[in-house]
C-alpha positions as CSV (number, residue, x, y, z in Angstrom):
1,M,-7.7,-5.8,9.0
2,P,-6.8,-4.5,5.6
3,I,-5.2,-1.1,6.1
4,S,-4.8,1.3,2.8
5,S,-5.8,-1.5,0.4
6,L,-8.8,-1.3,-1.8
7,P,-10.6,-4.8,-2.6
8,A,-10.7,-4.3,-6.2
9,K,-8.9,-4.9,-9.5
10,V,-5.7,-3.1,-10.1
11,D,-6.7,-0.6,-12.7
12,G,-6.6,3.1,-13.7
13,R,-3.8,5.1,-12.2
14,N,-2.6,2.1,-10.1
15,L,-2.3,0.0,-13.1
16,L,-0.7,2.7,-15.2
17,W,2.1,3.4,-12.8
18,R,2.9,-0.1,-12.4
19,R,3.1,-0.7,-16.2
20,I,5.3,2.5,-16.5
21,L,7.8,1.1,-13.8
22,S,7.8,-2.4,-15.3
23,N,8.4,-0.9,-18.9
24,A,11.2,1.1,-17.5
25,I,13.0,-1.9,-16.1
26,R,12.2,-4.3,-19.1
27,T,13.4,-1.8,-21.7
28,D,16.6,-0.8,-20.1
29,P,19.5,-2.2,-22.1
30,A,21.4,-3.0,-18.9
31,W,18.6,-5.1,-17.6
32,L,19.7,-8.0,-20.0
33,G,16.5,-9.7,-19.4
34,G,16.9,-9.9,-15.8
35,N,20.5,-11.5,-15.9
36,Y,22.3,-8.4,-15.2
37,T,25.6,-8.3,-13.3
38,A,25.2,-4.6,-12.2
39,Q,22.0,-3.0,-11.2
40,P,20.4,-1.3,-14.1
41,R,19.8,2.4,-13.5
42,G,17.2,3.6,-15.9
43,F,14.4,2.6,-13.8
44,L,15.6,4.7,-10.9
45,N,14.2,7.8,-12.6
46,I,10.6,6.4,-12.2
47,M,11.1,5.6,-8.4
48,P,10.6,9.3,-7.2
49,M,7.4,9.4,-9.2
50,F,6.3,6.1,-7.5
51,D,7.0,7.7,-4.2
52,L,4.7,10.5,-5.1
53,L,1.9,7.9,-4.9
54,V,2.7,6.7,-1.4
55,Q,3.5,10.0,0.2
56,S,1.2,12.7,1.6
57,P,0.8,15.5,-0.7
58,A,0.4,17.8,2.6
59,R,3.6,16.5,4.2
60,L,5.5,16.8,0.9
61,G,4.4,20.3,0.7
62,E,5.6,21.1,4.2
63,R,9.0,19.4,3.7
64,L,9.9,20.3,0.0
65,T,9.7,24.1,-0.4
66,T,13.0,24.8,-2.3
67,Y,14.6,23.3,-5.5
68,A,17.5,22.2,-3.3
69,Q,15.1,20.2,-0.9
70,A,13.3,18.5,-3.9
71,D,16.7,17.6,-5.4
72,A,17.8,16.1,-2.2
73,Y,14.5,14.2,-1.7
74,V,14.9,12.7,-5.4
75,R,18.7,11.7,-4.8
76,E,17.4,10.2,-1.4
77,V,14.8,8.1,-3.1
78,V,17.1,6.8,-5.7
79,D,20.0,6.1,-3.2
80,E,17.4,4.2,-0.8
81,T,16.4,2.2,-3.8
82,L,19.9,1.3,-4.9
83,D,20.8,0.4,-1.1
84,E,17.6,-1.6,-0.3
85,D,16.1,-3.1,-3.4
86,D,16.8,-4.4,-6.9
87,A,15.4,-4.1,-10.2
88,N,14.2,-7.7,-10.6
89,N,12.6,-7.7,-7.0
90,I,10.8,-4.5,-7.9
91,L,9.7,-5.8,-11.2
92,Y,8.5,-9.1,-9.8
93,R,6.8,-7.5,-6.8
94,F,4.7,-5.0,-8.7
95,E,4.0,-7.6,-11.7
96,A,2.7,-10.0,-9.2
97,S,-0.3,-8.0,-8.5
98,F,-1.6,-7.5,-12.0
99,D,-4.3,-10.0,-11.5
100,Y,-5.1,-8.8,-8.1
101,D,-9.0,-8.6,-8.1
102,P,-10.6,-9.8,-4.8
103,A,-14.0,-7.9,-5.4
104,K,-15.7,-11.0,-6.6
105,E,-14.8,-12.9,-3.4
106,V,-15.5,-10.4,-0.7
107,A,-19.0,-12.0,-0.1
108,A,-17.5,-15.1,1.0
109,I,-15.7,-13.4,4.0
110,T,-17.4,-14.5,7.2
111,A,-14.9,-13.3,9.8
112,P,-15.5,-9.9,11.5
113,L,-13.6,-7.3,9.2
114,L,-12.5,-3.8,9.5
115,A,-11.0,-2.0,6.5
116,I,-9.1,1.2,7.3
117,L,-8.4,3.6,4.3
118,L,-6.6,7.0,4.5
119,A,-8.1,10.1,3.0
120,D,-4.8,11.3,1.7
121,D,-3.8,7.9,0.1
122,E,-3.1,8.5,-3.5
123,L,-2.3,5.0,-4.2
124,N,-5.8,3.6,-3.2
125,P,-7.8,6.6,-3.3
126,V,-11.1,6.8,-1.3
127,E,-12.5,9.0,-4.1
128,L,-12.9,5.9,-6.4
129,G,-16.0,4.7,-4.3
130,V,-14.7,1.1,-4.4
131,I,-15.0,0.3,-0.7
132,E,-18.7,1.1,0.1
133,P,-20.4,-1.4,-2.3
134,L,-18.0,-4.0,-1.5
135,I,-17.8,-3.7,2.3
136,A,-21.6,-4.0,2.0
137,Q,-21.2,-7.5,0.8
138,V,-19.1,-8.5,3.9
139,A,-21.6,-9.7,6.4
140,R,-19.6,-8.6,9.4
141,G,-17.6,-5.8,7.8
142,R,-17.1,-2.3,8.1
143,H,-14.7,0.5,7.1
144,V,-13.2,3.8,8.4
145,V,-11.6,6.6,6.6
146,I,-8.9,8.1,8.5
147,P,-9.0,11.9,7.7
148,T,-6.1,13.7,6.5
149,G,-4.1,15.3,9.4
150,P,-0.6,16.2,10.9
151,A,0.1,12.5,11.6
152,T,-1.0,11.1,8.3
153,E,1.5,10.1,5.9
154,A,-0.8,9.0,2.9
155,H,-0.2,5.3,1.9
156,R,2.7,5.1,4.4
157,T,0.4,5.7,7.4
158,Q,-0.5,1.9,7.3
159,V,2.9,1.5,9.3
160,E,2.0,4.1,11.6
161,A,0.1,2.3,14.1
162,S,-0.6,5.4,16.4
163,V,-2.8,6.9,13.8
164,W,-5.2,3.9,13.4
165,A,-4.8,2.0,16.7
166,A,-7.7,3.4,18.3
167,H,-10.1,2.3,15.5
168,L,-8.4,-1.2,15.9
169,G,-8.9,-1.2,19.7
170,R,-12.7,-0.3,19.2
171,F,-13.0,-3.1,16.6
172,L,-11.3,-5.7,18.9
173,D,-13.3,-4.8,21.8
174,S,-16.5,-5.2,19.7
175,L,-15.7,-9.0,19.1
176,P,-17.2,-11.6,21.3
177,A,-14.5,-13.0,23.9
178,L,-12.9,-16.1,23.0
179,P,-13.2,-18.9,25.5
180,P,-10.1,-19.5,27.6
181,L,-7.5,-22.0,26.3
182,T,-7.3,-25.2,28.5
183,P,-3.6,-26.0,29.6
184,G,-2.0,-28.4,27.3
185,T,-4.4,-27.8,24.4
186,F,-3.7,-26.5,20.9
187,A,-5.8,-23.9,19.2
188,P,-4.6,-23.2,15.7
189,G,-4.7,-19.5,14.7
190,R,-4.8,-18.2,18.3
């Protein structure tokens, strides 16, 4: 069950922001080809821009109504990045997806599949029209788009199970029951 993920090549805006972030790290003189002893700081100016892509425009509009709130938010994103991440980790994590392109393989999926997308996800926008033709190639695949609402947080809604749990429950209820396990047997994948 992919959540907030498009089964297509990383391109367009998604590719561009990744290249901007990679470039900010790789061209920072303090990066030293990845052999730094102190965290380079140049890329930190890009992180709030990346955060815009994973945040809900509606929620940001509700929370950030003054310059002081916006400035505090930028500082929070930078501080959190410094506390929880590392320039090399970020670089390798985002560059690892440059060749992501599952579109040509989706027809091979035989398991039941539910793809959940979010209407307010700026990182994987529904407006690209990617999911409809590709999910049609998955024999037992379907998708749902969660509309923007008070509980949605754009791309970050993927970790808010309360928003999509009912869809998952209906999907699981639609699956045939598995036979019970016999005591003492091993069933891989269960």
